[in-house]
C-alpha positions as CSV (number, residue, x, y, z in Angstrom):
1,X,-4.1,110.9,71.6
2,X,-4.8,114.7,71.3
3,X,-3.1,116.9,74.1
4,X,-5.7,118.6,75.8
5,X,-7.5,115.2,77.5
6,X,-3.9,114.9,79.0
7,X,-3.5,118.2,80.3
8,X,-7.2,118.6,81.5
9,X,-7.1,115.7,83.3
10,X,-3.5,116.8,84.7
11,X,-5.4,120.3,85.9
12,X,-7.8,118.5,87.6
13,X,-5.9,116.5,89.2
14,X,-3.6,119.6,90.3
15,X,-6.5,121.2,91.2
16,X,-8.2,118.9,93.2
17,X,-5.2,118.0,95.3
18,X,-4.8,121.2,95.7
19,X,-8.5,121.3,97.1
20,X,-8.6,118.4,99.1
21,X,-5.0,118.6,100.4
22,X,-4.0,122.3,100.5
23,X,-1.2,121.5,102.8
24,X,0.1,118.4,101.6
25,X,0.0,119.8,98.0
26,X,2.3,122.8,98.3
27,X,4.6,121.3,101.3
28,X,5.0,119.0,98.7
29,X,5.7,121.5,95.2
30,X,8.6,123.5,97.8
31,X,9.9,119.7,99.2
32,X,10.9,118.3,95.2
33,X,11.3,122.2,94.0
34,X,14.4,122.5,97.4
35,X,12.8,125.6,98.9
36,X,12.6,123.9,102.5
37,X,15.0,122.0,104.3
38,X,15.3,118.3,104.9
39,X,13.8,118.1,107.6
40,X,12.4,114.8,109.0
41,X,9.3,116.9,110.7
42,X,8.5,118.3,106.9
43,X,9.0,114.6,105.4
44,X,6.1,113.4,106.8
45,X,3.4,116.0,105.1
46,X,4.8,115.4,102.1
47,X,2.3,112.8,99.5
48,X,4.9,111.0,97.4
49,X,1.9,110.2,95.7
50,X,1.3,113.2,93.9
51,X,4.3,112.3,91.7
52,X,2.8,109.9,89.1
53,X,3.5,110.0,85.4
54,X,0.2,111.7,84.5
55,X,0.3,114.1,86.4
56,X,2.5,116.8,84.3
57,X,1.5,120.2,86.0
58,X,2.6,119.3,88.9
59,X,5.9,117.8,87.7
60,X,5.8,121.7,85.9
61,X,5.1,123.7,88.4
62,X,8.1,121.7,90.5
63,X,11.3,122.5,87.6
64,X,9.7,125.8,87.2
65,X,10.1,126.4,90.9
66,X,13.1,125.4,90.8
67,X,14.3,127.6,87.4
68,X,12.4,130.7,89.1
69,X,14.4,130.0,92.2
């Protein structure tokens, strides 16, 4: 299996999540990057379904943010 279709699907999923639910997507990224405080009100905005195994770019962004800060 080529890497291009795998990353293209992941890119489409990431863009569609950011376009359809921008607040939930950004909150999920920041929450799992440990950049948001552990707060019950913020945890309600986190969408765990964005963290499936095939969403590679979403996991890459989380890892990148963890390393950056």
